[in-house]
N, C-alpha and C positions, 0 to 999 in steps of 0.2 A: 227296684231293689236289687241288691247284689245276689247272684245265684251261685256264689262260690264261697269257700271257707277262707277266712282271713287268718294271717299269721298271728299268733299270740303277741301281745304288746311286749316290747323289749327283746323279742327273739330275733336273731339275725338269720336271714334266709341263707341256705347253703350256697346258692349261686353267687350272692353278693359277697359272702365271706371268702369264697374261692377267688373271685376277681380282685378283692382287696389284697389278698395274700400274694397274688401274681403281680399286682402293681407294686408291692413292696419288695418282693424277692428279686425281680428283674433288675431294678437299679442297684440293689445290694450286690448282686452277682457281677454286674458291670464294674462297680467300684472295686470289688475284690480282684477282678482280673486285671484292671489297670494298675492297682497297687502292687500286685505280684510282678507285673511286667516292669514297672518302674524300679522296683527293688532289685530285680535281676540285672537290669541295665546298670544301676548304680554299683552293685557288687562287682560286675564285670569291669566297669570303669576303674573302680578303686584297685582291683587286682592288677589291671594293666598299668596303672600308675606305680604301684609298688614294684611290679616286675621291671619297669623302666628305671625306677630309682635304684634297684639292686644292680641292674646292668651297668648303669653309669658309675655306681660306687665300685663295682668290680673292675671296670675299665681303669678308673683312676688308681685303684689299688695295684693293678697290674703295671700301670705306668710307674708307680712308686717302687715296685719290685724290680723293674728294669733299671731304675736309677741305683738301687741298692746293689744289684748284680754288677753294674759297671764299677761301683766303688769297690766291691769285693775283688773283682778281677784285677783292677789296677793295683790295689793294695797288696794282693797276693803276689803279683809280679814284682813289685818294688821290694817286698819283704824277701823274696827269693834272691834278688840281686844283692841285697845287704848281707844275707847269709853267705853267699858265695864270696863276697868281699872279705869276710872275716874267717873263712874256712882255712884250716891249716892243710894246704895241699902243696903241689909242686910249684905253684906260683907265689905262695905266701909263706912267710916264716915269722912266727911270733907276732902276728898281726901287722907285719910290715910287708907291703906288696913288693914282690920281686919282678912281677910282670906288670906293665902299665895297664890300668883298668880301661875298659871301653868308655866311649863318651856317655852312654846311658848309665853305666855303673857310676861313672864319675859324677854325673848330675845327681844321682840318688844320694851318693855320699855327701855331696856338697849341701843338699837340702837338709840332711840329717845333722851335719856339722853346724850349719847355721842355726838350726833349732836348738841344739845343745849349747851353742855359744850364747844364745839368748838367756838360757838358764844360768850359765856361768857368769855372765855380766851382772845378773841380778844378785847372785851370791857375792860377787866382788863388791858391789855397791854396799851391801850389808856389812861386808868385812871391813871396808874402809871406815864405816861408822861404828865399828867395834860392837856390832849387834849380833854376832854369831857365837854360838857355843855348839858343842857336840850334839846336844839334844835338839837344837834348832836345825843343825845339818841333817839329823836323822828325820825330822819332820819334813824338811824340804825333799830329801831323797824319797820318802814314802809318798809324798804328794805328787812329785814329778816322775814317779816310777823310775828311779835311778838305783843302780846296784851299789854304787859307792861314790862318795864325795870326799876328797882329801885336799886339805889346804897345806901347801909347803911354804916355809919361809924362804928368805933370800939365800940361806945356806943349804937348802934342800931338806931341812928337818921337817917332820910332820907337826904342823901347828894345831890342826883340828881334823877330825875324821868323823864320818857318819856312822861307823860301825867298828867293832873290834876285829883285830886280825887273828888268824889261827896260829901264827908264829911271828916272832919279832922280825921286823924288816931288817934288811942288810944295812950296813953303814952307808948312808947316803952321801957322806962326804967323799967316799972313794970314787964316786962317779961324778965327773965334772964336765963342763963345757959341752961339747957336741954329743956327749954320752947321756943327754937328758932322756932320750927315748928308752935307752936301756934301763935307766933309773926307774921309769914308770913301769916297765915290764917286770922288773925285780919286785917292785912294790905290789903289783897285782898277783905275783906268784904266792905271796903270803896269804891270799884269800883262798887258796886251794887250786884245783885244776882250772886252767883258763877257760875251757869249754866255750869257745867262740866269743870270748870276752872282747869288747871293743871299748875304746876310750878316746877322750880328747883332753888336751891341756891348754890352759889359757895363762900366758905369762904376762905379768904386769910390765908396762912400758918402762918403769923405773927399776925393774929387776928386783923389787921388794918381795916377790912371792909368786907362787904358781897354784892354779886350781886344776885339779884332776877330777874328771867325771868318767865313770866306767859303767858299762851296760853288759849284763849277761844275756843269754838267749831269750829269756822271758821278757826282760825289759826292752830288748831290741825289737821284739815282736810288737810291743805297744808303740814304741817310737816309730817303727816302720809303718804301722797302720796309721799313725797320726799324720806323718808327712805325706803318705800316699793319699789319705783322705783329703788333705788340703790341696794336693795337686789335682786329684780327680774332680773335686768340686769346682776348681778353677777351670778345668777342661770342659766340664758339663755346661758351664755358663748359666746364664739366667734365662730359664725357659719361660714361655708365656704363661703356662699353668702354674708354675712354681712360685709360691709366695715366700717361703722360708725353708731352710734345710739345716739341720744340725746332726752331727754324729756324736754319740755319747758313750763313754765306757761304762762297764758294770757298776763303777762307784759313783756314777752320776757326773763325772767330769766331761766337759765338752771338748772333744778332739778338734772339731772345726765346725763353723757355722757360717751361713750366708743368710742375710735378711733377718728381720725381727718379727716374732709372732705378734700380730696385732691384738690389742685389748679385746677381750670377749664380752659381748653384751649378754648373750645367753647361749647355752648349749642346746641344740635341737635334737641330736641323737648321739648317745655316748656308749662306746664299748669299753672304755676304761675311765678311771676316776679323773677328776680335774687336776690332781697333783701328778707328779712324775709317775708314769705307769710302771707296773712291775716289769722286771726284766723278762722279755718275751722268750718263749722257747724257739728253737731253730725252726724256721719255716712259718711261724705264726705271724699273722698280720692283724693289727687292731686299728680301728678307725672310728672317728667321731666327727660330727658336723657341728659347726657353731657359727654364729653371726658376730661379726666385728662391730665395734662401736661406730666405725665410720661407714657402715652400710655394706661392707663386703661379707661374703659367705665363703667358708673354707671347709675343706675336708682334711682333718688332722690325722695323719697316718703314722703308725709306729711299726717298724719292721726290723728284725734282727740282722746284724752284720756278722758274717763268719769268715774266719781265716783258718786254714789248716783243718777244715771241717769242725771247727769249734767256734761257738758264739763268743765274740770278743766285745760286743757292744750293740747298740741299736741306733738306727737312723730315724729321726723324727722330722717329718716334712709336712708342710701345708700346701695343698693343691687348691687352686681357686675353684669354688663351687658355683660361681655366678652363672656360667654358661649352662651347666647342668641344671641349675635352678630355673633358668629361663626356659629350657626345654621342658622341664616338668610343668612349669606354669602354663606353657603353650598347650601341652597335652591335657592338662587339667581343664583349661578353658575350652579346648576342643571337646573334651568329654562332656563337660557341662552343657555346652551348646548342643551337642549331638543328643544328649539325654533330653533336654528341653524340647528339641525338634521332634524326636521320636515320641515323647510323651504327648506333645501337641497333636501330631499326626494320629497317634493311637487313640487319643481322646476324641478327636473329631471323627475318626473312623468308627470308633465304638458308639459315639452318639448317633452317627448316621445309621449304623447297623441297628442300634436300639430303636431309633425312630422307625426304620423300615420294618423291623420285627413287630413293633407296636401296631403299625398300620396293618400288617398281615394278620396279627392276632385279632385286631378289631374287625377286619373283613371276615375272618373265620368265625368270629363270634356272631357277626351279623348274618352270615350264611347259616349258622347253626340255628339262630332265632327264626330265620325265614323258613328253614326246613321244618322246624317244629310247628310254625304257623301253618305251613302247607299240609303237614300231617293232620293237624287239628281241623283245618278247613276241609280237607278231603274226607275225614270221618264225618264232619258235620254235613258235608254235601251229600254223602250217601244217606245219612239220616234224614236230611231234608227231602230227598227224593222219595224215600219210603214214607215219611210222615205225610208229605203232600198227597201222595197217591192214596194212602189209607184214610186220610181225614176228609179229603175233598168229596169222595164218593158219598160217604154218609151225610156230609153237610148238604150236598146237592139233593139227596133224598129227603132230608129234613126240610129243606127250603121248599121243595115241590109239595111235600105233604102239608106244610103250613099254608101255602097258597090255596091248596085244595080245600083245607079246612075252612079258611076264611070265605072261600067262594061258595062252598056247598053246605057248610054246617054252621053258618052264622045264625045266631038265635034271633027270633023276631022281637023279643022283648028289648026295648031300647036300653034299659039299664044293663041287662046282661050283655047286649051287643056291645055296649061301650067297654065293659070289662074284657069281653072277648077280643075286641080290636086292640085294646091296650096290651094284653098278654101276647097276642100274635105279633104285634109290632116289636115288643121286646125280643121275641124269638128271632124275628127277621134281623133286627139290629145286631144281636150277638152273633148270628150266623155271618153277617157282613163283616163284623169285626174279626172273627176267626179267619175268614177268607183274606182279610187284609194282612193279618199276621203271617199267614201261610205265604201270601204273595211276597211280602217283604223278605221272608226267610229264603224263599226260592230264588227271588231276584238277585240276592247277594251272590249266589253260587252260579248264576248264569253269566256273570261277567268273565268271559273267557277271551274275548278278542275285541279290540276297538280299532276303528278306522280313523287315523289321525290326518287332519288337513290344516293348513295354515289359516289362522283366524285371529281376530283382534280380541285380546284378553279383556280390555276395558269395555268393549261392546257387550261381551258375555256378562260381566259383572253388573253393568248398567241394567240389562234385562232382568237379572235376578233381583236387583234392588226394587224395580218396579213391581215385580210379582209379589214380593214379600212386604211391601210398604203397608198394605191394609192389615196384614196379620200383626205387624209391629205396632201399628196404631191402636189396634184392639187391646194390646197388652200394655199400652202406655209406655212403650220403649222406643227410643229414637234410633233409627238406622241412618248413619251418616257416611255417605261416600266422600272420601277426602283426596282423591287423585285429581290431577290436572285434566281439564277437558281437552287439552291439546295432546295428551299422551295417546300413543297407539303402539302397543306391544304385540308383535306377531308371534304366536305360539302354535306349534303343531298340536291340535286337540281333536278329541271326539266331543263335539259341542254338547250333545245330550248327556253323555256320561259325566263330563266335567261340570255341567249345570247341576246335575244331581249331587255331585261331591260338594260343591260350594253351598248348595241349598242345605245339605245336612249339617255342615260346619256352622253356617250362619244361624240356622234354626237352633242348634245346640247352644250357641252363644246367647241367643234370645231367651231360651228356656232356663239358663243359669241365673237370670236376673229376676229379682223380686220386683214386681210392678210398682210396689209402694215406694221404691227407692229412687224412681226417676232415672232408670237405667239408660245406657247408650251403647250401641255397637258401631264401631268405626271400621271402615274398609279403606285401605290405602294401597297404592301400587308404587313400588320403588325399584330402581335399578340396582343390580349387584355386580360384583366382579365376575370374570370368566363368562361374560355375555349371558348373564342370567337376569331374570326379573322375579321380584318377590311380591306376593300379595299378603298384606298384613291385616288380620281380622282380630280386633281388640274389643273386649267387653269389660264392664266394671261389675261383673256378677259375683257369685259366691267364691269363685276360684277353686283351685285344686291343691292337694298336698303333693309333695314329691313322689310319694308312693302311688297316688292316683294318676299322676302324669305318666309314670312308667307303664301303667296298665291301661291307659285310656283307649288304645286302639285294639286291645284284645277282644275277640268276639264273645268271650264268655263273661266280660266285665260290663256292668251297667249299673247306673244309680237311679234309673227310672222305674216307676211303679207299673207303667204300661209299656207294651211293646217289648221287642227283643234287644233293643240297644245296639243294633248293627249299623246305625247311621255313620258313626265316625270310622268304624272298621271298613265299611264300604267306601267312604271318602278316601281313606288311606290307600286302599288298593287301586282306586281309580287314579289318584295322583301319581303313584308309583308306575302305573301303566303309561303315564305321560312323561316318563323319565324325570319326574319331579321328586322333590323332597318336602317333607312336612315336619316342622319342629314346633314344640309347645313350651311356652314359658308361663308359669302361673304362680300366684301368691294367694294363699288361702285368705278369703275375706276381702280381697282387693280386685281380683279379676284375672283374666286369662288372655294371652295373645297367641294366635296361630300364625306361623310364618310358613307360607307355601312358596317353594322355589320352582321355576320352570326354565329350561333352556330356551333362548330366543330362536326363532325359526325364520328362514328366508324363502318361504314358498314351497318347501318340499312337502310332498304328500306320501305318506308311508303307512303301512299297517303294522301295528305293534301288538304283540301278544302280551296279555297280562295274566300272570299266574299268582295265586296266593303266595305271599312271601312273608 
C-alpha cells in the first residue's frame, strides 16, 4: 500500500504548474523578441527608402532650379540689352540709333522684331477681312501685352487705335515720304512721356496702310522675357531627364514650351492640385509625381522665374522619374531580401538558442531531481543504518530465546506441545520476515560501487529466464524470450547487480498480472541508434496511470501490501550505474513496457561509481 499522501483530485501540483508556465512563457518570449526585431528592421528599411526618395526628389528639384536659373540669367541679360537699345543717351535719339548696335544687341532686336511682326501680320490678316474694331484691338493689345496698336490708312490718317490719346495727334498729312519715322514719333508723343518706348511699323506692300505696335518699359520686359526664354530653351536643348518644359506668365499664358505633358494615369504624390497651380512665391518649389498612361513616371516641378528681383512667371517641367523609380525598387527589393535573410537567420538562431536552453533547463531539472533523490536516499540510508542496528540486536535476542524455549521448555503433553511448536514457529517466521525486510532495506543503500566488465547481455537474460520460469509457471503466467538466438550484445556490466535489477523489473511485471487472465511477459532485445542496445520488457498486466509512471522509481512509493517496494528503485539505480537509461510506457488496464538502454562495449573493463540520483 502507499505510504505517502496523495494530492487531492483536480488539484494541480505546484511543480507541474511551474513547468507548464515555463513551457508557455519561453516560446512567447522568443516570439515577441523576433517580432520586435523584425519590426525594427522594417521600420529602418522604410525610413531608408523614404530618405532615398527625398534625396532623389531634392536632386531633381535642384536640377530644375539650375534650368530656371539659366533661363533667368539669359532672360535678364537680353532684357538689359533691349533696355540699352531704347535708352535715350549719347548714342540714341528719339528711339533712332545714332551708333550702330553690336552684333549681340542686333540679334536681340532682330528676335524681338520678328516676334512683334508675327503679331502685326495676324492683325493685318484680320484687317483685310474687315474683322477689326477698336474694342478688338484693345483685346489684342491686352492679350499680347502691347502698349499701343494703331492702324494708319494710305493717307497716314488713324483708322483704328487700341486706346485713346492724351492729346490730338499732329496733322499726319504734313509728314510725307521718308518722314514716316518722324510721323510715328509724333504719334507716340501724344501718349505722354516716351519713357523708353519702342515700336515697329508694318507697311502693306500695296501701300494701303500701316500697322504701328508700341511697347513701354513694362511691356518690353514681358516681350524681352518671352524671346529670351525661347532662346534659352533652344540653347538648353533636349536633356535626357527632361520630358517637357514650359514657361508661363502670371496670367497663365505660355511664353514658350518644349515637349508635351503626357496623359496622366494617376498621381502618386502631389504637392499642388491637378489644375494649374497657384502662382508660386519667389524661391518656392513645388513638385508632384505621376504615372503616364504609356507607362512612364515623371516628377512634375513648378518653380518661379524672376527678373529684376521680381517674379514674372513660373517654369513647369517634367523630369523623368523612371531611373529614380528603378533605384527605389532595387533598394526596396534589397531591403526586403535583407529583412527576410535577417529574419531567417534570427529565427534559426533563436530556435537553436531556444533548443539549447531547453536542453540546459532539462538537464538542470534532471540534476535537481537527482539531488533531491540523493538527499532523500542519504536520509533514508542514515535511517536504515540506525534501524538495522537497533532492530537486529533485539531480533537476534528474541530468536535465541525462542530456540531456547523450544529446546528447554517444550511441554510433555502432546496437545500442548503441538500448540507450543506452532506458536514458536510463527515467532521464528516473523523474525525471519523482519530480517528479510531489514536486509532488503540495507542492501539498497549498500550499492555504492560496481565493477563493470564486458559480458553478453543475451546470456544474462537467458539465465534470468531459466531462474524465474518455475515461479512464472506457478502463477500461470507465460515468460516469453523474443530475441534472436544469434544475437550477442556486449555490454560493460556488473553481472550480479544487473541480474538483480532485471529480476526486480521482471518480477514486478509478473506481479502486475492477474493469474486468471492468462498473462504474458515478453522480453526482447533490439538495436538502437548511437551504438546502443535496448531491452524491452512488456506485460499485459493492470498497467499504470501517468501519475504512477512519474513516481514509480521513487523509494517512498509502493502499491504492494508487503515489503518496502524498493525493487524498482534499486533497479533504476543499478541501470544508471551502468550508464544506461530506463523508460516506462504504460496504459491503465492494458499493460506496461519497460525500455532499458545500454551503450555497447568492446571489451573495456572499468569501475563505475554509482550514487543515488
